[in-house]
N, C-alpha and C positions, 0 to 999 in steps of 0.2 A: 504494500500500500504506500502511496505517496504521503509525505509528511504534511501535516496541516499547514494552511497558509498563515495562520496566526496561532501562537501558542500561549497558553495561560498557565500560571503557576502561582499557588499561594505559598509564599516563603516567609515563615514566621509572621512578622507584622506587616508584610507588604503583599500586594497583588502585583504580579509581574507579567506584563504583556510583551511578547516578542513578535514583531512583524516578520514573517518567515518566507518571503519570496525574494531571496537575495539576487537570483538571476534576473528577476524583473525589477530590480531596484526597490523591492518591497512595495510596489504599486498596489494601491488599495482596490479590492474587489467588493462587490455587493455582499458576498458571503462574509468577508472579513468585517465589514462595517456592522452587519447585523450581529455577528458573534461578539464583537467588542461591546456593543451597546448592551447586550444581554448579560455579559460578564460584569460590566460596570454596575449594572443594576443590582446584581448579587452582592458585589463587594461593598456597595453603598450601605447596605443593611447588615453587613457582617462586622460585628463589633471588634473582631480580632484583627481585621485589616485596617491599619491606620493610614497607609499611604499606598498609592498605585504608581508603578513605574512602567513606562512604555519605551521600548527600544527597537532598533532594526537589526536584523541578522545581516551578516556579511560585512565587507569593508567599505563598500562604495556609497551606501545611502541609508539614511533613516527611512525616508519614504519619498519617492520621486513624484508622487501624485496619484490620481485615479488611473485606472486601467483604460487609457484613452482609446486604444484600438477596440476594446470591447464596446465602449460607448458609441464609437463611430459605427461599428457594424450593426449595433442595435438600432441606432437612429436610421441608418440606411434601409434596414429591413423592416422598419416600422414596428419592432417588438417593444414591449413595455420595459425592458431591462434598464434602459438609460434613465428614464424618469424614476423607476423604482430605486435605482442606485442613488441618484441625487437625493431623493426623499430621505432614504435611510442614512446616507452620509451626513446630511444636514442635521438630522435628528441626533446622530452620534456626536457631531460637533457641539450641539447645544447641551447634550448630556455632559460632555467634558467641561464646557464653560461653567455649568452649574453644579459640577460634582462636589459633594459635601465634604470631601477629604482632599488632602494634598494630592496633586496629580503631577508627577515628575517625568518630563520627556527628556530622554538622553539622546541628544541630536548629534549625529556624526554624518559627514558627507552631505549628500544631496537632501535638501528638505524643501520641496516645492509643491504647489497646488494642494491636492488632498492631504499630503503629508503635513502641510502647514496647519490644516484644520485639526489634526490630532496631536499637534504639538503646541502651537501658539495659543490655543484656547485653554490650555491647562495653566495651573498656578505657577509651576516652576519649569523653565525651559533651559536645560543645561547643555551648553555647546562644548564640543571639543575643538581642537585646532583645525579640523578638516571641514567644518560646517560650511555649506553653501546654500543660502536661502534665495528664493525668487518666487514671484507670482507672475509667470510668463504668459498668462492666458490670452491677452490681447493679440498675441502673435499666432494663436490658433483659432481666432474667431469666437472666443469665449469671454469671460470676465473674471476678475479676481474674487472667487467665491469662498466657500467654507468659512464664512465669517469675516472675509476681507472688507465687507461693507462697514463692519464695526471697528476692527482693530487698525486698519490702514489709516483712516482719518484721525486716529488717536495717537499715531506716532509723532515724533517731534516735528513741529512746523508743517511743511508741505512734503515731508519725506514720503508719506503714504501715497500721495498723488503721483509723485515722481516714480515710485516703484510700480504703481498700477499701470501707468501709461507706457513705461519703457520696458518693463520686465527685467530691470537691472538686477544683477546678482550681488548679494552681500556675503562677504566672508565673515568669519567669526567676530572680528573687532567691530565691524560696522553693524552686524546683527545685534551686538550688545549695545552699541550707541543708540540704535533705533528702538531698542526695547523688544525686539523680536525674540532675542535670548535674554534670560535674566541673570545667568551666571556662566562663567567659563571655568571648566575643570579639565585639565589635561587628560587625555584618554588613558594614560598610564595610571591614573588615580580613580578611574571609574569603579573598579572592583571594590576599592576601599569605601567609596560613597555608597554603593549598593549594600555593602556589609553594614554600614552604619544605619541605613534606612531599614534593612530587614531586622536589625536589632531593636528597632522601635524608636530610634532617635528621630525627632521631627526634622523635616527637610532643612529649615533654616539653620538649625543647630548642626545638622549633618554636613551642610555646605561650609560652615565656618571652619576656616583653616585649610580647606581644599580649593575653594574658589579663588581665582587669581584675577587681578586687574589687567586689562588689555587696552592700550590707548587706541582710540578710533583713528582712522586714516582718511579715507575718501569722504565720508559724509561730513565729518568735522570740517574738512577743508572747503566743502562745497555747500554747506548749509545756507549761507547767505543768498547765493544765487538760486538755489532750489526753492527757498522760501519766497523769493521775489517773483520768480518766473511762474512757478506752479500754483500760485495763488490767483492767477488770472481767472476770468469768468467763463472761459470756454477753451476747448482744445485748440481751436483756431488762434485764439489770443495767446495761448501758451507757445505755439509754434512761432507766431510773429515775434514774441518776446525773445525766444531763443535765437531767431534769425538776427535780431537787433543787437545781440551781445557781441558778435564777431570774435568769438573765441573758439579754439579747437573743441573744447568740451561741449559748448553750446551747439556748434555745428554738428558734431557727432551725435549728440542727443536728439536733435531735431531729425536727423537722418534716420535714426532708429525708430522714432515714433512714426515717421511716415511709411515705414514698412508694415505697420500693424493694420489690422482690420479697422477701417474707418468707423464701421458700425460699433465694433467693440470699444473703440476709444471713446466714442460719445456715450455709450452705455456705461462704461466704467467711470467716466467723469461724473455723470449724473448719480451713479451709485454711491460714490464716495461723498459727494455733497449731501445726498439724502441720508446716508449712513451716519454722518456726523451728528444728526439731529435725532436719531432713533436709538432705542435700547437694543440689546443683543437679539432677543427673540424677534423683534420687529424687523431687524436686518435680515435674519434668516428667512423670514416669510417673504421679504422682498426678493431675496436671491432665488427662492423657489419659483416665484412668479417669473423672474427673468430667465431662468434656465428652461422653463417650459417653452419660451419663445425661441431660445437658442436652438433647441433640438428640432424645431420645425422650420428653421431658417436655412441659409446657404453657407455663411462664412465659416461656421464651425467645421463642416465637412470639407470645405476647400482648404482650410488651414491645416487640418489633420492630414489630408492628402498630401499637401506640399511639404509638410514637416516630417511625418512619420511613415507614410505609405510610399509615395513616389520619391520623397526626399529631394525634390528638385529646387526647393527654396523659392519658388515663384508662384505664390498663391494669387488667384484671380478674384479679388474681393468684389462683392456686389452689394451696394454701389462701390465704385472703385476709388472714390475720394470723399473727403469730409463734406464737400458742398452738396453731394448727392444724398446725404443722410438727413432726412427731414425730422423736425421736432415731433411730428405726429408719429413717425416710425419709432422714435425712441420712447415716446409716451406709452406705446403699446407694450413695451417690455415690462412696464411697471404696473400694468392694469391688474386688478384683482382676478383671482381664479375662482371657479366654482367650488373647487376643493383645495383649500389652502394647506400649507405645511402643518402637519399635526403635532403641535408643540403644546 
């Protein structure tokens, strides 16, 4: 028999979750999301479990996101898998956000998309030296979901808008600066951290003496321009402001944004502005509305085709530019559903 995609263990005072698809970079499947939610429900009421730890198997990734190819195939075939997956993934993300006990994500390597949902929504996000964070969804015709509506607008200044529109990757130091990670503990000391937690030591006390300070690099140096430019009132204004800067960084950033799905850019911009005013559950309901429209649209399938299937890197977005994306079209992404996310 093949080994389970996600492993659960009760080890003394902790519940230990191991994402167990290392060859697939621990990409999240529907079965994994449902199994994790069910186990978290059990541990929430188990008085012997004081802390939950989640980690990824293998050396390359904590979790690289959802299983995009399966979602693509489902949407193309018109099966319910894609929306079933998103529903239960979002319900899991909400359960993590509201979990009544400390939830400690040990993040190494790639942490993107759906992996962010099962890490950033927890109380403690412990990064090692190899962490790489990103929300690259606008590049595949999607939007930064799994709670991105809530946590991205609450990052320092306009950092969240910058990350949402560009899909920029943050290494450990900048993930700490942004608040995506809460602590840095070198990988060599993770066993000691787990030992403290399983012994019943609360996470804050367990991290004392293990967590190390890491000075920020890129974000610290670019905060002023990010805050100035990405505070503008539309994607078009952001691009105009970048063009007016006449620096290599601004030029490169504008070029990156212009490769993304125009629809996704406008959807993500609206999403973050709306999310800044909403509580977490309301943000998740909003994202569920949005993803319903994504799976019946064009750009998600074209983005996945160009990035994952054909790998030609030349998606044909529709509409092909920002000018062609009407306000009415964006409004439709946020319209209520007959059956809202069951939170």
